N, C-alpha and C positions, 0 to 999 in steps of 0.2 A: 528930434533926434531923444531930446530926452523922454519924452514920452513912449518913443521905440525901447530905449533899455526900461523903463518899467515894467514895461507890459511882458519883456524878457526875463528878466528879475522875477517876476508873476511866475510865469513858464514853466522856468526853470527851478525852482523851490517846488513847483508842488507835483513835478515828474519826480523829484529828487524825493519828497514823502512817499510815496509811490512804490519806492524801490524796496523790493525782497530779495536780490544778491550782488553778489560782487561779478555778475557779468554785465547784469542792470544797469550796475554803477558803472563800469569803466565804458558802456554805449553810452552812459549819460555824460560824462566826462567826455568823451571827443566830440561829443554835439554841442555844448557850452562852454568850454575848455578850450579842447584841441586848437592846431593848426587853419584848420579850414569851419573853427565854429561859427558862429551864428554872433558871439562875442566878437571874436576877431576881427569877424568883416567888420560888423562896424562901429571900429576902432581905424580902421585905413580907410573907412567914407569921410574918418572925423577932418582929413584935410579941404575938402570938398566945401566945409564951410566956413561961413564968416569967420571972421577973426572972437569974436565976443561971444558969438555961440560956443567955436569951436573949442575956447575956451573951458566954460561950465559946463561942456557933454566932455570931453574929457576927464576932467575930474569924475563925474558921474561914471563912466563907463569906468574906471581902473577902481573906484568902490566898491562896485557891483563882482569885478572879477578877484578882488579879495573877500566879500561876503559866500560869493559861490565854491572858490576855492575854500572857504573853515567849514561851507556846508558840507564838503564831497569827506573834509579830514574823520567831521564830526559821523559820517555817515557810515566813514569807512569804519570805525572804533564801534560805532551801536551793531553793525552785522558782525563783527567779530565777538564780540560778547554775544550777539544773538547765536551765534555757532557753538559757543563753548557752553550757553546751559541746552543745547538740543541736543536731539535726536542722537544724532553722527559721535558727539562728543562720549556723553550717559555710554555708547559704547565703549568706548577707548578706556571706558572707567568702568567699567561693569563688573562690580564686585564678586560676581556669581560664573565668573568668568576663572578656569584653572590658572595656579598661579605658573609663571615663568618656570623651571625648571632648573636649579642650579647646580652643577657639575659635581658629583660625590666622588668616594674613591670605591673601591672593595676592596675584602680581603685578598691579603697573599696569597697566591695557590699554596704555599707548603700549609700554612695556618688554613684552608679550605679543610688542606691530607688530616692535618693532625685533629680537625673537632669530627669529620669525619670517620675516625680510627676510634675516637673519643666513642662515640654514637656508637659503632657495632658492638666496639666488647664492653658499654656500660648496657646495651642490652643481655649480653650472654654474662650477669653477672658482679660484675670490676669495677671498683670502687678507681675514684682519679686520684692521683698524691703526685706532687711536686718535693724537689728539692734542692739544694745551693746550686748556683755551676762553681763557684768556688770551695773545693771540698778539700776532708781533709785525707790524709794519706792511707786512715785504718778504715773508711767507709769506701774510698776509692778500687780499696787492695785488700789490703790484709783482713777484712772482712767476710772478703770475697773469694779466698784461700789462694790469693796471688803472695806471698811472703816478698821478703825484700831480692833474695836470690832467684825468685821464677822466671826462667827466659818470654816469659810471655809481657810480662812490663815492658821489653824492648820494641815489639809491633807496635805498642799501644802511641808510642812518639808522644809522652807527652809533654804538656806547658807545665813547668813548676815554676811555684808562683815566690813561697816562702822559705827561705833552711831553718832549720832547727838551732837555736843560740848557742847549744854544748856544743855540739860537734859537727855543724855546717853541715848535718844533711840537710836536706829538701823534707817539708812535710807536709805543704799547703800543695793544691795545684787545682788547674783549670779542670773537671771531670772528665775523663775520658771517656763516658759512657756512660748510661741512663741508669745501670745495675745498682750505681752506689743509691740511687733512692732504693729498690731494692733491700737495702743491707739494711739503712736507715726505717724499714717498715720491717723489718724481722726482728731488730730489735724491742720496736714498740708496740707491735700489737702480736694478739693472739690468735690462734685456730681458732675459727675454719677462715682462711683470707686469701681474698680475689679482689690483687688491686695492679692496678699500672702506672708507671711514672713515667712522667716525661721532661722534655726541654730540649736546651740545648747541648750539646757536645762539640769539645776539641781534642784536636789530634793533632802535634808538629810534622807537619809535611808536606809536599810538592801537592801543586794545584793540576787535574788537568780534568779531561773529561768524569771520571767520575769518582773523584776523590776532593776537598776542600778543608781548611784548618778546623772549618768549625762546620757543624752541620746539625740537625735533629735527630734526636733518637726517641724510640716509647719501649720500655722494659714492660713486663709483665708476670705476675706472680702469683700462685695458686699455690696454696697450705691445707692439708686437708686431709682427713683418713681416706683410707682407698685410692689416693692417685695413683695413676698410673700413666706410661707412656702412650698409651691408644686416647687416652683424656687429652693429651697434650695435641697429638697429633688433630685428633677432631677436632681441637679450638680452631688450630692455626689452620685446618683445611675448612673450614666456616667462614674464617675471616678472609681467604682466597677468593671464597667465592662470595661472598657479598661484597667483598672490594674491588676485583676486576671478573666476575662473571662469571659462568658454572662452564664454560670452551674455554678457559685457560688452563694448560698443562701447569703441575706447581711437581717440582722434584723434593724427594724427602729422603735426605742421606746422611748416614755415617761421619759427625765432625769432631774437633774435640777446643771447650772451652774450659779455663781453671773452673770455675764457680759451678760445673754438672757433672752430672759422671750420671749415664752417657749421656752421649753429646751427639747434635744433630744440624744440617741445616739446612736450612726449605729457599729453594731458586724456583723464580718465575719463567716460564718462556720469554725471549726478549720480544720485544712488540715489536723494535725498530725491523728488525730482520725476518721474524716468525720464525727463531730458532734456527736458522740457516748461518748464522756468524755475520759479526758487523765490528768492528769499534767498540761500539758502546760493551756487549756481554764479549770482547775478549774474545770473539770468534769463535767460543765454546758455544753459541746457540742461549745460552742460558745466563740469568743474575742474580746473585744471591740474594733475599732479602730481608734473611733474620737467619742469625743463631737462637739453639736453644735445648732445652733437655731438662732433665729430671736435677733437680737441685741438688747440689754436693748436700753431704751430710755433716761438713764440717760448716759449711756455710748455715745451715739449718740449727748448729747447736751453738754457733757463738750469740744467733737469739734466745735461748734458753728452749729450743721447738723440739723435741724427742725426734731424730729419723725412724727408729724403731715404730712408735707411734703412728707417724704421721706421713705422708706422702706427698709432694711438692714438686710442681716443676714451673719453671721459668724460661721466657724468651725474651730478644732484643731485635727491635727492628729500625732500618736506617726510612727514615719519612722520606727523604727527597730520595731513594731511587724508585717510590711508591708510584708516583708520578708521571717520573721517568716512561716507567714502566707502562701504564695505563697510558699514555698519551703520543708513544712514543719519540718521548725527545733526548736528543740525544748528548746531551753536556750541560752538567751540573751547573757551569757557572750560571746559565743563564737564568738562573732563578735569584741570583742576585746583583745580575747585572744595570741593574734599574732602569732598561729599557720597557718602554710601557708597553711596546709596540707586543710584545712576547707575553706582560703582564695581562692583559686584559681579554685576553685570548682563555682567561678562565674566571 
């Protein structure tokens, strides 16, 4: 019996040394250590042996089982290490493969619109300028030909910040329009001037499909000799053509703004209803996107610019309405609702 066990050991270890993969190793385990293996059959036959021979054969069989199990574990470890350094693992760690993409954000649609508008006007020779969100009453109103008693102050729904110490009257506010940037430009720069000012503006008013207490504007200003209303119209039509496309209808008609004379308003055909009338356009078929006009002489004089020598035009654009018109968005509140299903479309 002991001789049979020694022969079984020699054969098993020889086969174990030639195994190259896990499938072969599993077959070896079943053949030599399984319930129906040669070793198990040998152990079961011990009962037929004499007592003295049974004792020595049993001890030898248990030693053989231990040696085969240790050999099996060592072979499994060797195969795992070989797999780690094999071509399969190298493919997993191939540094020439592209990296896994990480989720990234994108520019907000209003930021995209601001950048596009700046590019359009920059190509027409305009510089970019900015001003403070918290503004003095002078630059927001007085410098723009809007004195204390002017009725247009009521329509601007002002958010006042700080009162005057001596009188209790408010003197600081969240700016109601980026035309305040224009007032600062006129005060600091000398003609020729071609500037657009951009940023957030604030109005104390109710929120609905087309109004918010905070939104964005771009104001433009041009000051030079010989500037006329035709230059203003040509500039705005060129902007509308580039932003909305050549097929969009544009309406240009008279309006009133305290800091321009004469004043005009420009409207674009409503894309949501194609001019038929809907909730977005107030059932008129048109949405006003900007006010404009020839800069009022008093505004130029406050910046020491001679209105008899220089002509000037100015315009202000509500930014949110532009992507609403372009993409047919019927509610301005969607831009600031933080709904990624909406924002990821742009």
